[in-house]
Residue frames as qw, qx, qy, qz and C-alpha x, y, z in Angstrom:
[[0.613, 0.783, 0.080, -0.071, 73.75, 131.72, 127.08],
 [0.074, 0.840, -0.536, -0.043, 77.48, 132.52, 127.44],
 [0.567, -0.323, 0.757, -0.019, 78.20, 128.93, 128.44],
 [0.775, 0.428, 0.464, -0.021, 76.48, 127.57, 125.32],
 [0.442, 0.884, -0.150, -0.025, 78.28, 130.08, 123.09],
 [0.209, -0.719, 0.662, 0.013, 81.63, 129.16, 124.67],
 [0.717, -0.040, 0.696, -0.002, 80.92, 125.46, 124.08],
 [0.707, 0.673, 0.215, -0.027, 80.22, 126.21, 120.40],
 [0.207, 0.890, -0.406, -0.003, 83.55, 128.02, 120.08],
 [0.456, -0.489, 0.744, -0.019, 85.38, 125.18, 121.79],
 [0.779, 0.246, 0.577, -0.013, 83.74, 122.64, 119.48],
 [0.568, 0.823, 0.004, -0.019, 84.52, 124.76, 116.41],
 [0.038, -0.817, 0.575, 0.004, 88.14, 125.12, 117.48],
 [0.631, -0.236, 0.739, -0.016, 88.42, 121.39, 118.09],
 [0.774, 0.510, 0.375, -0.024, 87.00, 120.72, 114.61],
 [0.379, 0.892, -0.246, -0.004, 89.53, 123.08, 113.02],
 [0.264, -0.671, 0.692, -0.024, 92.43, 121.49, 114.88],
 [0.758, 0.012, 0.650, -0.047, 91.31, 118.04, 113.70],
 [0.689, 0.713, 0.015, -0.129, 91.58, 119.08, 110.05],
 [0.843, 0.003, 0.161, 0.513, 94.73, 117.94, 108.27],
 [0.276, -0.546, 0.185, 0.769, 97.41, 120.41, 107.39],
 [0.473, 0.678, -0.122, -0.549, 97.23, 122.25, 104.11],
 [0.929, 0.346, 0.132, 0.010, 97.61, 120.19, 100.97],
 [0.640, -0.318, 0.401, 0.573, 101.08, 119.26, 99.83],
 [0.424, 0.875, 0.052, -0.229, 102.11, 121.71, 97.13],
 [0.759, 0.548, -0.107, 0.335, 104.80, 122.05, 94.47],
 [0.224, 0.716, -0.431, 0.501, 108.28, 122.41, 95.95],
 [0.614, -0.537, 0.418, -0.400, 107.52, 120.62, 99.22],
 [0.079, 0.304, -0.949, 0.014, 109.07, 117.32, 100.20],
 [0.721, -0.173, -0.470, -0.479, 106.57, 114.48, 99.77],
 [0.592, -0.477, 0.504, -0.409, 105.75, 112.80, 103.11],
 [0.154, 0.284, -0.943, -0.076, 107.08, 109.26, 103.40],
 [0.826, -0.106, 0.112, -0.543, 104.85, 106.22, 103.67],
 [0.027, 0.267, -0.963, -0.001, 105.23, 102.50, 104.29],
 [0.732, 0.099, 0.162, -0.654, 102.18, 100.57, 103.12],
 [0.542, -0.019, 0.837, 0.070, 101.23, 97.04, 102.18],
 [0.501, 0.448, -0.335, -0.661, 100.62, 96.23, 98.55],
 [0.952, 0.151, 0.012, -0.265, 99.68, 93.12, 96.58],
 [0.810, 0.388, -0.348, 0.268, 103.38, 92.42, 95.93],
 [0.674, -0.227, -0.388, 0.586, 104.62, 93.40, 99.39],
 [0.277, -0.707, -0.231, 0.608, 105.72, 96.59, 101.11],
 [0.381, 0.697, 0.263, 0.548, 105.49, 99.89, 99.21],
 [0.442, -0.681, -0.159, 0.562, 107.67, 102.64, 100.68],
 [0.323, 0.946, 0.012, 0.017, 108.28, 106.04, 99.20],
 [0.346, -0.779, 0.485, 0.195, 111.86, 105.82, 100.49],
 [0.745, 0.018, 0.608, 0.275, 112.47, 102.89, 98.10],
 [0.534, 0.714, 0.349, 0.290, 112.03, 105.37, 95.22],
 [0.277, -0.851, 0.122, 0.429, 114.59, 107.86, 96.49],
 [0.244, -0.452, 0.579, 0.633, 116.47, 109.24, 93.49],
 [0.212, 0.289, 0.841, 0.406, 113.67, 108.22, 91.11],
 [0.297, -0.030, -0.140, -0.944, 110.73, 110.02, 89.49],
 [0.056, 0.294, 0.930, -0.212, 107.37, 108.91, 90.92],
 [0.377, -0.271, -0.319, -0.827, 103.84, 109.59, 89.72],
 [0.017, -0.131, -0.860, 0.494, 101.89, 109.07, 92.97],
 [0.401, -0.268, -0.434, -0.760, 98.13, 108.64, 92.62],
 [0.239, 0.076, 0.758, -0.603, 95.51, 108.46, 95.38],
 [0.440, -0.070, -0.593, -0.670, 92.40, 106.60, 94.20],
 [0.445, 0.002, 0.695, -0.564, 89.24, 104.90, 95.47],
 [0.198, 0.203, 0.933, 0.221, 86.91, 102.19, 94.18],
 [0.182, 0.729, 0.613, -0.243, 83.92, 104.55, 94.25],
 [0.049, -0.675, 0.165, 0.718, 85.68, 107.23, 92.19],
 [0.713, 0.624, 0.311, -0.076, 84.39, 107.55, 88.61],
 [0.328, 0.886, -0.323, -0.058, 87.35, 109.58, 87.29],
 [0.451, -0.534, 0.713, 0.053, 89.71, 106.95, 88.77],
 [0.794, 0.265, 0.546, 0.026, 88.33, 104.45, 86.24],
 [0.551, 0.832, 0.021, 0.061, 89.41, 106.83, 83.47],
 [0.080, -0.881, 0.467, -0.013, 92.83, 107.48, 84.97],
 [0.771, -0.308, 0.553, 0.067, 93.96, 103.85, 85.26],
 [0.815, 0.441, 0.281, 0.249, 94.37, 103.19, 81.51],
 [0.264, 0.919, -0.162, 0.243, 96.28, 106.47, 81.20],
 [0.436, -0.739, 0.507, -0.081, 98.58, 105.61, 84.13],
 [0.879, 0.000, 0.454, 0.144, 99.17, 102.16, 82.61],
 [0.651, 0.698, 0.110, 0.276, 100.16, 103.86, 79.35],
 [0.020, -0.925, 0.320, -0.205, 102.49, 106.29, 81.14],
 [0.693, -0.498, 0.522, 0.019, 104.15, 103.44, 83.06],
 [0.856, 0.253, 0.389, 0.228, 104.65, 101.47, 79.83],
 [0.482, 0.829, 0.045, 0.279, 105.87, 104.50, 77.85],
 [0.057, 0.863, -0.335, 0.374, 108.27, 105.95, 80.42],
 [0.881, -0.459, 0.111, 0.022, 109.39, 103.06, 82.63],
 [0.848, 0.190, 0.025, 0.493, 112.59, 102.66, 80.64],
 [0.251, 0.666, -0.098, 0.695, 113.33, 106.36, 81.28],
 [0.278, 0.082, -0.651, 0.701, 112.86, 105.98, 85.03],
 [0.473, -0.310, 0.007, -0.825, 109.19, 106.66, 85.78],
 [0.173, -0.145, -0.943, 0.244, 107.51, 104.73, 88.58],
 [0.479, -0.390, -0.230, -0.752, 103.73, 105.00, 88.88],
 [0.167, -0.093, -0.869, 0.455, 102.45, 104.19, 92.37],
 [0.441, -0.450, -0.364, -0.686, 98.73, 104.06, 93.18],
 [0.030, 0.017, -0.782, 0.622, 97.45, 104.24, 96.76],
 [0.383, -0.494, -0.671, -0.398, 93.94, 103.01, 97.43],
 [0.137, -0.273, 0.428, -0.851, 92.14, 104.96, 100.13],
 [0.699, -0.291, -0.463, -0.461, 89.32, 102.41, 100.44],
 [0.470, -0.492, 0.548, -0.487, 88.61, 101.39, 104.03],
 [0.883, 0.012, 0.437, -0.169, 87.64, 97.93, 102.78],
 [0.197, -0.469, 0.724, 0.465, 90.44, 96.26, 100.80],
 [0.454, 0.299, 0.831, 0.118, 87.91, 94.00, 99.05],
 [0.351, 0.853, 0.262, -0.282, 86.32, 97.09, 97.46],
 [0.018, 0.778, -0.479, -0.407, 89.72, 98.05, 96.03],
 [0.339, -0.185, 0.885, 0.261, 90.38, 94.51, 94.80],
 [0.481, 0.571, 0.661, -0.080, 86.97, 94.39, 93.09],
 [0.247, 0.897, -0.057, -0.363, 87.75, 97.70, 91.36],
 [0.138, -0.619, 0.683, 0.363, 91.08, 96.29, 90.17],
 [0.558, 0.171, 0.805, 0.107, 89.39, 93.29, 88.53],
 [0.457, 0.767, 0.447, 0.045, 87.68, 95.67, 86.09],
 [0.187, 0.965, -0.156, 0.100, 90.43, 98.31, 86.06],
 [0.913, -0.121, -0.067, 0.385, 93.77, 96.50, 86.05],
 [0.127, -0.955, 0.253, 0.086, 96.89, 98.34, 87.14],
 [0.880, 0.285, -0.120, 0.360, 100.24, 97.69, 85.49],
 [0.159, 0.658, -0.371, 0.636, 102.00, 99.73, 88.14],
 [0.330, -0.014, -0.783, 0.527, 102.79, 99.37, 91.83],
 [0.474, -0.600, -0.339, -0.548, 99.83, 99.49, 94.22],
 [0.194, 0.054, -0.727, 0.657, 99.44, 100.05, 97.94],
 [0.412, -0.629, -0.592, -0.289, 96.49, 100.00, 100.32],
 [0.105, 0.157, -0.475, 0.859, 95.91, 102.54, 103.09],
 [0.385, -0.536, -0.718, -0.222, 92.79, 101.41, 104.92],
 [0.398, -0.536, -0.467, 0.580, 93.56, 103.65, 107.90],
 [0.188, 0.918, 0.275, 0.214, 93.64, 106.85, 105.84],
 [0.552, -0.658, 0.055, 0.509, 96.97, 107.95, 107.33],
 [0.490, -0.023, 0.416, 0.766, 98.77, 108.64, 104.05],
 [0.117, 0.661, 0.479, 0.566, 95.98, 110.64, 102.40],
 [0.374, -0.889, -0.245, 0.095, 95.69, 112.62, 105.64],
 [0.583, -0.472, 0.179, 0.636, 99.44, 113.33, 105.61],
 [0.313, 0.146, 0.497, 0.796, 99.07, 114.59, 102.03],
 [0.237, 0.424, 0.330, -0.809, 95.79, 116.43, 102.90],
 [0.016, -0.121, -0.801, -0.587, 93.98, 114.72, 100.02],
 [0.356, 0.329, 0.448, -0.751, 90.48, 116.09, 99.52],
 [0.659, 0.488, -0.146, -0.554, 89.69, 115.14, 95.89],
 [0.667, -0.082, 0.726, 0.147, 89.69, 111.75, 94.18],
 [0.868, -0.096, -0.118, 0.473, 91.85, 111.09, 92.35],
 [0.075, -0.966, 0.236, 0.079, 94.70, 113.33, 93.38],
 [0.912, 0.125, 0.028, 0.391, 98.11, 112.71, 91.91],
 [0.121, -0.944, 0.253, 0.174, 101.48, 114.29, 92.20],
 [0.802, 0.466, -0.233, 0.294, 104.73, 114.00, 90.37],
 [0.597, -0.763, 0.207, 0.136, 107.65, 113.61, 92.75],
 [0.504, 0.756, -0.410, 0.078, 111.16, 114.26, 91.51],
 [0.790, 0.133, -0.505, 0.322, 114.35, 112.36, 92.40],
 [0.121, 0.384, -0.466, 0.788, 115.00, 114.88, 95.20],
 [0.178, -0.383, -0.843, 0.333, 111.74, 113.85, 96.88],
 [0.132, 0.347, 0.195, -0.908, 110.13, 117.22, 96.16],
 [0.466, 0.596, 0.640, -0.134, 106.71, 117.56, 94.56],
 [0.250, -0.081, 0.459, 0.848, 107.01, 118.81, 90.98],
 [0.354, -0.152, -0.363, -0.848, 103.30, 119.02, 90.12],
 [0.254, 0.196, 0.810, -0.491, 99.92, 118.32, 91.72],
 [0.331, -0.113, -0.582, -0.734, 96.75, 117.31, 89.88],
 [0.349, 0.144, 0.705, -0.600, 93.33, 117.09, 91.49],
 [0.726, 0.458, 0.273, -0.435, 90.69, 115.10, 89.64],
 [0.413, -0.141, 0.742, 0.509, 91.21, 113.59, 86.21],
 [0.535, 0.692, 0.211, -0.437, 89.98, 115.09, 82.97],
 [0.803, 0.360, 0.351, 0.320, 90.73, 114.16, 79.37],
 [0.346, 0.892, 0.015, 0.292, 91.80, 117.69, 78.50],
 [0.352, -0.853, 0.380, -0.056, 94.59, 117.54, 81.12],
 [0.964, -0.033, 0.201, 0.171, 96.28, 114.37, 79.86],
 [0.651, 0.611, -0.060, 0.446, 98.72, 116.17, 77.56],
 [0.104, -0.840, 0.310, -0.434, 99.87, 118.56, 80.31],
 [0.803, -0.486, 0.326, -0.113, 100.37, 115.70, 82.75],
 [0.926, 0.187, 0.142, 0.297, 102.44, 113.79, 80.21],
 [0.386, 0.775, -0.156, 0.475, 104.47, 116.92, 79.47],
 [0.453, -0.772, 0.334, -0.297, 105.15, 117.26, 83.22],
 [0.934, -0.197, 0.284, 0.089, 106.38, 113.64, 83.25],
 [0.763, 0.512, 0.031, 0.393, 108.62, 114.22, 80.22],
 [0.080, 0.854, -0.252, 0.448, 110.15, 117.32, 81.81],
 [0.671, -0.631, 0.339, -0.194, 110.75, 115.50, 85.10],
 [0.945, -0.025, 0.272, 0.178, 112.59, 112.71, 83.29],
 [0.509, 0.805, -0.176, 0.250, 114.96, 115.07, 81.46],
 [0.799, -0.133, -0.253, 0.530, 118.57, 114.59, 82.56]]
């Protein structure tokens, strides 16, 4: 009986240790990444000194379909002020992501992470999850999910981040 109980504790401990670190929160430095995208390499370090709206999405995510037109609008509205929207697909199958993009075009930079390394480094648990990263590389805001009633607050966060 003790041996079985000990094995359960060992398995439970192993499961806890396998979990990613806590989610990236406001004020923390955003972990770097170097991923492949449709137009070539996408590296967070290339945006050093810039304001980035980083979005993790998946082809099977219903709210992601709603967020793409909004992100396109934000990129169009604030690109001249220095905003860069970057979307990272977490789909294991790139073809699933490409099929999604046929119906939900993105007018912003895209990257693919089929291995799941980047979402693990950011401890992403909800689709979509987005964060606003300031020129210093620190996270300014984090948004989990996508709802219509949050659009104005997200845009206000972007406007504040772009203030000189």
